[in-house]
The first five atom37 places (N, CA, C, CB, O) and aatype in JSON, in Angstrom:
{
  "aatype": [12, 16, 5, 3, 17, 11, 1, 1, 8, 6, 6, 0, 10, 10, 8, 14, 8, 7, 14, 6, 0, 14, 9, 19, 6, 12, 19, 1, 7, 17, 1, 8, 18, 0, 16, 16, 18, 0, 6, 1, 18, 6, 4, 14, 9, 15, 16, 3, 18, 19, 10, 7, 14, 0, 17, 0, 15, 9, 7, 7, 0, 10, 1, 9, 10, 10, 2, 7, 6, 10, 7, 1, 10, 3, 7, 7, 15, 10, 3, 7, 10, 9, 4, 3, 0, 10, 1, 7, 0, 7, 13, 3, 14, 3, 16, 10, 6, 1, 6],
  "atom_mask": [
    [1, 1, 1, 1, 1],
    [1, 1, 1, 1, 1],
    [1, 1, 1, 1, 1],
    [1, 1, 1, 1, 1],
    [1, 1, 1, 1, 1],
    [1, 1, 1, 1, 1],
    [1, 1, 1, 1, 1],
    [1, 1, 1, 1, 1],
    [1, 1, 1, 1, 1],
    [1, 1, 1, 1, 1],
    [1, 1, 1, 1, 1],
    [1, 1, 1, 1, 1],
    [1, 1, 1, 1, 1],
    [1, 1, 1, 1, 1],
    [1, 1, 1, 1, 1],
    [1, 1, 1, 1, 1],
    [1, 1, 1, 1, 1],
    [1, 1, 1, 0, 1],
    [1, 1, 1, 1, 1],
    [1, 1, 1, 1, 1],
    [1, 1, 1, 1, 1],
    [1, 1, 1, 1, 1],
    [1, 1, 1, 1, 1],
    [1, 1, 1, 1, 1],
    [1, 1, 1, 1, 1],
    [1, 1, 1, 1, 1],
    [1, 1, 1, 1, 1],
    [1, 1, 1, 1, 1],
    [1, 1, 1, 0, 1],
    [1, 1, 1, 1, 1],
    [1, 1, 1, 1, 1],
    [1, 1, 1, 1, 1],
    [1, 1, 1, 1, 1],
    [1, 1, 1, 1, 1],
    [1, 1, 1, 1, 1],
    [1, 1, 1, 1, 1],
    [1, 1, 1, 1, 1],
    [1, 1, 1, 1, 1],
    [1, 1, 1, 1, 1],
    [1, 1, 1, 1, 1],
    [1, 1, 1, 1, 1],
    [1, 1, 1, 1, 1],
    [1, 1, 1, 1, 1],
    [1, 1, 1, 1, 1],
    [1, 1, 1, 1, 1],
    [1, 1, 1, 1, 1],
    [1, 1, 1, 1, 1],
    [1, 1, 1, 1, 1],
    [1, 1, 1, 1, 1],
    [1, 1, 1, 1, 1],
    [1, 1, 1, 1, 1],
    [1, 1, 1, 0, 1],
    [1, 1, 1, 1, 1],
    [1, 1, 1, 1, 1],
    [1, 1, 1, 1, 1],
    [1, 1, 1, 1, 1],
    [1, 1, 1, 1, 1],
    [1, 1, 1, 1, 1],
    [1, 1, 1, 0, 1],
    [1, 1, 1, 0, 1],
    [1, 1, 1, 1, 1],
    [1, 1, 1, 1, 1],
    [1, 1, 1, 1, 1],
    [1, 1, 1, 1, 1],
    [1, 1, 1, 1, 1],
    [1, 1, 1, 1, 1],
    [1, 1, 1, 1, 1],
    [1, 1, 1, 0, 1],
    [1, 1, 1, 1, 1],
    [1, 1, 1, 1, 1],
    [1, 1, 1, 0, 1],
    [1, 1, 1, 1, 1],
    [1, 1, 1, 1, 1],
    [1, 1, 1, 1, 1],
    [1, 1, 1, 0, 1],
    [1, 1, 1, 0, 1],
    [1, 1, 1, 1, 1],
    [1, 1, 1, 1, 1],
    [1, 1, 1, 1, 1],
    [1, 1, 1, 0, 1],
    [1, 1, 1, 1, 1],
    [1, 1, 1, 1, 1],
    [1, 1, 1, 1, 1],
    [1, 1, 1, 1, 1],
    [1, 1, 1, 1, 1],
    [1, 1, 1, 1, 1],
    [1, 1, 1, 1, 1],
    [1, 1, 1, 0, 1],
    [1, 1, 1, 1, 1],
    [1, 1, 1, 0, 1],
    [1, 1, 1, 1, 1],
    [1, 1, 1, 1, 1],
    [1, 1, 1, 1, 1],
    [1, 1, 1, 1, 1],
    [1, 1, 1, 1, 1],
    [1, 1, 1, 1, 1],
    [1, 1, 1, 1, 1],
    [1, 1, 1, 1, 1],
    [1, 1, 1, 1, 1]
  ],
  "atom_positions": [
    [[15.52, 1.16, 13.46], [14.38, 1.82, 14.07], [13.92, 3.04, 13.28], [14.72, 2.22, 15.48], [12.74, 3.38, 13.31]],
    [[14.84, 3.7, 12.57], [14.45, 4.92, 11.87], [13.53, 4.66, 10.68], [15.68, 5.66, 11.4], [12.92, 5.59, 10.16]],
    [[13.43, 3.42, 10.24], [12.57, 3.08, 9.11], [11.19, 2.6, 9.56], [13.23, 2.01, 8.27], [10.38, 2.21, 8.72]],
    [[10.9, 2.63, 10.86], [9.59, 2.2, 11.36], [8.46, 3.02, 10.75], [9.55, 2.3, 12.87], [7.4, 2.47, 10.45]],
    [[8.67, 4.31, 10.56], [7.63, 5.17, 9.98], [7.28, 4.69, 8.57], [8.09, 6.65, 9.95], [6.12, 4.69, 8.17]],
    [[8.32, 4.28, 7.83], [8.1, 3.83, 6.46], [7.3, 2.53, 6.43], [9.45, 3.64, 5.73], [6.4, 2.37, 5.61]],
    [[7.63, 1.63, 7.32], [6.9, 0.36, 7.4], [5.45, 0.6, 7.78], [7.56, -0.58, 8.42], [4.55, 0.0, 7.2]],
    [[5.22, 1.48, 8.76], [3.85, 1.8, 9.19], [3.07, 2.47, 8.06], [3.89, 2.73, 10.43], [1.9, 2.17, 7.83]],
    [[3.73, 3.38, 7.36], [3.09, 4.08, 6.24], [2.69, 3.08, 5.14], [4.04, 5.16, 5.66], [1.56, 3.12, 4.65]],
    [[3.6, 2.21, 4.78], [3.31, 1.22, 3.74], [2.2, 0.27, 4.16], [4.56, 0.43, 3.39], [1.36, -0.11, 3.34]],
    [[2.19, -0.12, 5.41], [1.13, -0.99, 5.93], [-0.22, -0.27, 5.88], [1.46, -1.43, 7.37], [-1.24, -0.87, 5.56]],
    [[-0.21, 1.03, 6.21], [-1.45, 1.81, 6.16], [-1.97, 1.94, 4.72], [-1.23, 3.2, 6.77], [-3.18, 1.95, 4.5]],
    [[-1.06, 2.04, 3.76], [-1.49, 2.1, 2.36], [-2.11, 0.79, 1.91], [-0.3, 2.46, 1.46], [-3.09, 0.78, 1.16]],
    [[-1.53, -0.31, 2.37], [-2.03, -1.63, 1.97], [-3.31, -2.02, 2.72], [-0.97, -2.67, 2.22], [-4.22, -2.61, 2.14]],
    [[-3.36, -1.68, 3.99], [-4.49, -2.07, 4.83], [-4.92, -0.89, 5.7], [-4.11, -3.29, 5.72], [-4.72, -0.89, 6.91]],
    [[-5.53, 0.12, 5.07], [-5.91, 1.3, 5.85], [-7.1, 1.02, 6.77], [-6.26, 2.46, 4.91], [-7.98, 0.22, 6.44]],
    [[-7.09, 1.66, 7.9], [-8.23, 1.57, 8.8], [-8.41, 2.91, 9.5], [-8.05, 0.43, 9.84], [-7.5, 3.74, 9.54]],
    [[-9.59, 3.1, 10.06], [-9.89, 4.35, 10.75], [-9.72, 5.55, 9.83], [0.0, 0.0, 0.0], [-10.2, 5.52, 8.7]],
    [[-9.06, 6.6, 10.3], [-8.93, 7.82, 9.5], [-8.03, 7.66, 8.27], [-8.38, 8.93, 10.36], [-8.03, 8.52, 7.39]],
    [[-7.29, 6.58, 8.2], [-6.41, 6.34, 7.04], [-7.21, 6.03, 5.78], [-5.44, 5.19, 7.35], [-6.85, 6.47, 4.69]],
    [[-8.28, 5.27, 5.93], [-9.02, 4.76, 4.78], [-9.54, 5.85, 3.85], [-10.18, 3.93, 5.26], [-9.31, 5.76, 2.65]],
    [[-10.22, 6.89, 4.35], [-10.72, 7.89, 3.41], [-9.61, 8.65, 2.68], [-11.59, 8.87, 4.13], [-9.75, 8.98, 1.51]],
    [[-8.51, 8.92, 3.37], [-7.4, 9.62, 2.72], [-6.81, 8.75, 1.61], [-6.3, 9.98, 3.76], [-6.6, 9.22, 0.5]],
    [[-6.56, 7.49, 1.92], [-6.0, 6.57, 0.92], [-6.95, 6.46, -0.28], [-5.75, 5.17, 1.54], [-6.51, 6.51, -1.43]],
    [[-8.24, 6.31, -0.02], [-9.22, 6.18, -1.1], [-9.29, 7.44, -1.95], [-10.6, 5.85, -0.54], [-9.36, 7.36, -3.17]],
    [[-9.27, 8.6, -1.31], [-9.35, 9.85, -2.06], [-8.13, 10.06, -2.95], [-9.51, 11.03, -1.1], [-8.25, 10.43, -4.11]],
    [[-6.94, 9.83, -2.39], [-5.72, 10.02, -3.17], [-5.67, 9.03, -4.32], [-4.47, 9.87, -2.27], [-5.31, 9.4, -5.44]],
    [[-6.02, 7.79, -4.07], [-6.02, 6.78, -5.14], [-7.03, 7.14, -6.23], [-6.34, 5.4, -4.58], [-6.71, 7.06, -7.42]],
    [[-8.23, 7.53, -5.84], [-9.25, 7.89, -6.81], [-8.86, 9.1, -7.63], [0.0, 0.0, 0.0], [-9.09, 9.14, -8.84]],
    [[-8.27, 10.07, -6.99], [-7.81, 11.29, -7.67], [-6.75, 10.97, -8.7], [-7.27, 12.3, -6.64], [-6.81, 11.44, -9.84]],
    [[-5.77, 10.17, -8.31], [-4.72, 9.77, -9.25], [-5.29, 8.91, -10.38], [-3.6, 9.0, -8.52], [-4.9, 9.05, -11.54]],
    [[-6.21, 8.02, -10.05], [-6.81, 7.14, -11.04], [-7.58, 7.95, -12.08], [-7.74, 6.12, -10.37], [-7.56, 7.61, -13.26]],
    [[-8.25, 9.0, -11.66], [-8.99, 9.85, -12.58], [-8.05, 10.42, -13.65], [-9.69, 10.99, -11.82], [-8.37, 10.37, -14.83]],
    [[-6.9, 10.95, -13.24], [-5.95, 11.52, -14.2], [-5.36, 10.46, -15.12], [-4.83, 12.25, -13.46], [-5.17, 10.7, -16.31]],
    [[-5.06, 9.3, -14.57], [-4.51, 8.21, -15.37], [-5.52, 7.75, -16.41], [-4.1, 7.03, -14.47], [-5.17, 7.54, -17.58]],
    [[-6.75, 7.58, -15.99], [-7.81, 7.16, -16.91], [-8.02, 8.2, -18.0], [-9.12, 6.91, -16.15], [-8.2, 7.85, -19.17]],
    [[-8.01, 9.47, -17.63], [-8.15, 10.56, -18.6], [-7.03, 10.48, -19.63], [-8.15, 11.94, -17.89], [-7.28, 10.53, -20.83]],
    [[-5.79, 10.35, -19.16], [-4.64, 10.32, -20.06], [-4.69, 9.13, -21.01], [-3.34, 10.28, -19.25], [-4.35, 9.25, -22.18]],
    [[-5.12, 7.99, -20.5], [-5.25, 6.8, -21.36], [-6.35, 6.99, -22.4], [-5.54, 5.55, -20.5], [-6.18, 6.62, -23.56]],
    [[-7.46, 7.56, -21.99], [-8.61, 7.73, -22.88], [-8.34, 8.74, -23.98], [-9.82, 8.15, -22.09], [-8.67, 8.5, -25.14]],
    [[-7.74, 9.87, -23.62], [-7.56, 10.97, -24.58], [-6.13, 11.11, -25.09], [-7.98, 12.25, -23.95], [-5.84, 11.97, -25.92]],
    [[-5.23, 10.26, -24.6], [-3.83, 10.24, -25.02], [-3.13, 11.6, -24.83], [-3.73, 9.83, -26.48], [-2.32, 12.03, -25.65]],
    [[-3.48, 12.25, -23.73], [-2.84, 13.5, -23.35], [-3.08, 13.71, -21.85], [-3.39, 14.72, -24.2], [-4.02, 13.14, -21.29]],
    [[-2.25, 14.51, -21.22], [-2.44, 14.73, -19.78], [-3.7, 15.55, -19.5], [-1.23, 15.44, -19.19], [-4.17, 16.3, -20.35]],
    [[-4.22, 15.39, -18.31], [-5.44, 16.09, -17.92], [-5.27, 17.61, -17.94], [-5.88, 15.63, -16.54], [-6.26, 18.34, -18.04]],
    [[-4.05, 18.1, -17.85], [-3.82, 19.55, -17.88], [-4.24, 20.17, -19.21], [-2.35, 19.85, -17.62], [-4.45, 21.38, -19.27]],
    [[-4.36, 19.37, -20.26], [-4.77, 19.91, -21.56], [-6.27, 20.2, -21.61], [-4.41, 18.94, -22.66], [-6.72, 20.89, -22.52]],
    [[-7.02, 19.7, -20.67], [-8.46, 19.95, -20.62], [-8.69, 21.21, -19.79], [-9.24, 18.71, -20.02], [-8.38, 21.24, -18.6]],
    [[-9.23, 22.24, -20.43], [-9.35, 23.53, -19.77], [-10.5, 23.62, -18.78], [-9.51, 24.6, -20.79], [-10.66, 24.64, -18.11]],
    [[-11.31, 22.58, -18.67], [-12.38, 22.52, -17.68], [-12.02, 21.52, -16.59], [-13.74, 22.15, -18.34], [-11.97, 21.85, -15.41]],
    [[-11.76, 20.28, -17.02], [-11.49, 19.21, -16.04], [-10.11, 19.35, -15.4], [-11.6, 17.86, -16.72], [-9.93, 19.01, -14.23]],
    [[-9.13, 19.83, -16.16], [-7.77, 19.96, -15.64], [-7.68, 20.81, -14.39], [0.0, 0.0, 0.0], [-7.18, 20.35, -13.37]],
    [[-8.16, 22.06, -14.44], [-8.11, 22.89, -13.24], [-8.91, 22.32, -12.07], [-8.6, 24.27, -13.56], [-8.52, 22.46, -10.91]],
    [[-10.03, 21.68, -12.37], [-10.83, 21.07, -11.29], [-10.03, 19.96, -10.63], [-12.18, 20.53, -11.84], [-10.01, 19.85, -9.41]],
    [[-9.38, 19.13, -11.44], [-8.57, 18.03, -10.92], [-7.41, 18.58, -10.08], [-8.03, 17.15, -12.07], [-7.12, 18.06, -9.0]],
    [[-6.76, 19.62, -10.57], [-5.65, 20.23, -9.83], [-6.15, 20.8, -8.5], [-4.96, 21.34, -10.68], [-5.47, 20.68, -7.48]],
    [[-7.32, 21.42, -8.51], [-7.89, 21.96, -7.26], [-8.12, 20.87, -6.23], [-9.2, 22.69, -7.55], [-7.88, 21.06, -5.04]],
    [[-8.58, 19.73, -6.7], [-8.77, 18.59, -5.78], [-7.43, 18.19, -5.18], [-9.43, 17.39, -6.51], [-7.35, 17.9, -3.99]],
    [[-6.38, 18.16, -6.01], [-5.05, 17.84, -5.5], [-4.61, 18.82, -4.43], [0.0, 0.0, 0.0], [-4.04, 18.42, -3.41]],
    [[-4.87, 20.11, -4.66], [-4.55, 21.12, -3.65], [-5.33, 20.9, -2.37], [0.0, 0.0, 0.0], [-4.79, 21.05, -1.27]],
    [[-6.6, 20.55, -2.51], [-7.43, 20.28, -1.33], [-6.94, 19.05, -0.58], [-8.9, 20.1, -1.73], [-6.95, 19.02, 0.65]],
    [[-6.53, 18.02, -1.32], [-5.99, 16.82, -0.67], [-4.74, 17.16, 0.15], [-5.66, 15.74, -1.71], [-4.54, 16.63, 1.24]],
    [[-3.92, 18.04, -0.38], [-2.71, 18.45, 0.36], [-3.11, 19.12, 1.68], [-1.84, 19.42, -0.49], [-2.46, 18.9, 2.71]],
    [[-4.16, 19.92, 1.67], [-4.64, 20.58, 2.89], [-5.16, 19.54, 3.88], [-5.74, 21.61, 2.56], [-4.92, 19.64, 5.08]],
    [[-5.88, 18.53, 3.37], [-6.42, 17.48, 4.25], [-5.32, 16.7, 4.96], [-7.29, 16.52, 3.44], [-5.57, 16.06, 5.98]],
    [[-4.11, 16.74, 4.44], [-3.0, 16.04, 5.1], [-2.64, 16.67, 6.44], [-1.77, 16.05, 4.19], [-1.85, 16.12, 7.2]],
    [[-3.22, 17.83, 6.74], [-3.02, 18.45, 8.05], [-3.91, 17.84, 9.12], [-3.28, 19.94, 7.96], [-3.75, 18.13, 10.3]],
    [[-4.85, 16.99, 8.71], [-5.74, 16.32, 9.66], [-5.13, 15.03, 10.16], [0.0, 0.0, 0.0], [-3.96, 14.74, 9.93]],
    [[-5.95, 14.26, 10.84], [-5.5, 12.98, 11.4], [-5.2, 12.0, 10.27], [-6.57, 12.39, 12.35], [-6.01, 11.82, 9.36]],
    [[-4.02, 11.38, 10.33], [-3.58, 10.47, 9.28], [-3.3, 9.06, 9.78], [-2.36, 11.01, 8.63], [-2.96, 8.18, 8.99]],
    [[-3.43, 8.83, 11.06], [-3.11, 7.5, 11.58], [-1.65, 7.17, 11.33], [0.0, 0.0, 0.0], [-0.76, 7.94, 11.71]],
    [[-1.4, 6.04, 10.69], [-0.04, 5.58, 10.42], [0.54, 6.17, 9.15], [-0.01, 4.08, 10.34], [1.72, 5.98, 8.85]],
    [[-0.27, 6.88, 8.38], [0.2, 7.45, 7.12], [1.2, 8.57, 7.38], [-0.98, 7.98, 6.3], [1.08, 9.31, 8.36]],
    [[2.18, 8.69, 6.5], [3.16, 9.76, 6.59], [2.72, 10.89, 5.67], [4.58, 9.25, 6.22], [2.68, 10.72, 4.45]],
    [[2.41, 12.04, 6.24], [1.93, 13.18, 5.48], [2.92, 13.69, 4.46], [0.0, 0.0, 0.0], [2.54, 14.09, 3.36]],
    [[4.2, 13.68, 4.81], [5.22, 14.14, 3.87], [5.31, 13.26, 2.64], [0.0, 0.0, 0.0], [5.49, 13.76, 1.52]],
    [[5.2, 11.97, 2.84], [5.23, 11.04, 1.71], [4.02, 11.24, 0.81], [5.29, 9.58, 2.2], [4.14, 11.24, -0.41]],
    [[2.84, 11.4, 1.41], [1.64, 11.63, 0.62], [1.69, 12.97, -0.1], [0.39, 11.55, 1.5], [1.25, 13.08, -1.24]],
    [[2.21, 13.99, 0.57], [2.35, 15.29, -0.07], [3.26, 15.18, -1.29], [2.91, 16.32, 0.94], [2.96, 15.75, -2.34]],
    [[4.36, 14.47, -1.15], [5.27, 14.28, -2.28], [4.61, 13.54, -3.42], [0.0, 0.0, 0.0], [4.8, 13.87, -4.59]],
    [[3.82, 12.53, -3.09], [3.09, 11.77, -4.11], [2.11, 12.67, -4.86], [2.35, 10.58, -3.47], [2.03, 12.6, -6.09]],
    [[1.37, 13.5, -4.14], [0.41, 14.41, -4.76], [1.13, 15.43, -5.62], [-0.44, 15.12, -3.68], [0.71, 15.7, -6.75]],
    [[2.22, 16.01, -5.12], [2.99, 16.99, -5.89], [3.55, 16.35, -7.17], [4.13, 17.57, -5.04], [3.52, 16.96, -8.23]],
    [[4.06, 15.13, -7.06], [4.59, 14.44, -8.23], [3.49, 14.19, -9.27], [5.23, 13.1, -7.82], [3.71, 14.33, -10.47]],
    [[2.3, 13.82, -8.79], [1.18, 13.58, -9.71], [0.76, 14.88, -10.4], [-0.03, 12.97, -8.96], [0.48, 14.88, -11.6]],
    [[0.73, 15.97, -9.65], [0.39, 17.26, -10.25], [1.42, 17.65, -11.31], [0.31, 18.35, -9.17], [1.05, 18.05, -12.42]],
    [[2.7, 17.54, -10.97], [3.75, 17.85, -11.94], [3.66, 16.96, -13.17], [5.13, 17.71, -11.3], [3.79, 17.42, -14.3]],
    [[3.44, 15.67, -12.93], [3.35, 14.71, -14.02], [2.19, 14.99, -14.96], [0.0, 0.0, 0.0], [2.24, 14.64, -16.15]],
    [[1.15, 15.61, -14.44], [-0.01, 15.95, -15.26], [0.11, 17.34, -15.87], [-1.29, 15.87, -14.42], [-0.75, 17.76, -16.63]],
    [[1.19, 18.05, -15.55], [1.42, 19.35, -16.16], [1.04, 20.55, -15.32], [0.0, 0.0, 0.0], [0.83, 21.64, -15.86]],
    [[0.93, 20.37, -13.99], [0.56, 21.47, -13.1], [1.68, 21.77, -12.11], [-0.73, 21.14, -12.34], [2.41, 20.88, -11.7]],
    [[1.8, 23.04, -11.75], [2.7, 23.43, -10.67], [1.98, 23.14, -9.36], [3.11, 24.95, -10.78], [0.89, 23.66, -9.14]],
    [[2.56, 22.32, -8.48], [1.86, 21.95, -7.25], [1.64, 23.1, -6.27], [2.62, 20.86, -6.57], [0.76, 23.03, -5.41]],
    [[2.43, 24.15, -6.39], [2.28, 25.26, -5.46], [1.24, 26.27, -5.91], [3.59, 25.95, -5.28], [0.53, 26.85, -5.08]],
    [[1.14, 26.49, -7.2], [0.17, 27.46, -7.72], [-1.05, 26.81, -8.34], [0.85, 28.35, -8.74], [-2.08, 27.47, -8.54]],
    [[-0.96, 25.52, -8.66], [-1.99, 24.75, -9.35], [-2.25, 25.27, -10.77], [-3.29, 24.77, -8.54], [-3.28, 24.96, -11.37]],
    [[-1.32, 26.05, -11.28], [-1.39, 26.55, -12.66], [-0.72, 25.55, -13.6], [-0.72, 27.95, -12.78], [0.15, 24.79, -13.18]],
    [[-1.13, 25.57, -14.85], [-0.47, 24.75, -15.86], [0.96, 25.19, -16.02], [-1.22, 24.82, -17.19], [1.26, 26.38, -16.04]],
    [[1.85, 24.22, -16.14], [3.28, 24.56, -16.33], [3.57, 24.81, -17.78], [4.2, 23.43, -15.8], [4.71, 25.1, -18.14]]
  ]
}
C-alpha cells in the first residue's frame, strides 16, 4: 500500500489529466529545452550567459508551481527531478546561480 503514491504519480506522468497536464507539459518542455541546447552547442545551458539564467529562473518558477494543485502527481518527486536537472545543467537549485 505504501507504493500507491508512486503508481499514481507514474500514471499521471504517462496519462495526465486535469491540473496534471500543464505541469507535466511545462516540466517536460523545460527539460527538453536544456537537452536540445546541450546537443546543439555541445555544452550545458549554464554556459550561455543569457539563456542559462532565464532557463534556471523557469526551473525555480516551476518549483514554486508545485505548491498548487497537482492531482495524482507527487510534488516531492517533481521537485527532485527539477533540482537534478538544474544541477545537471550546472546550476545550484537553491540559488539558481551557476555552480
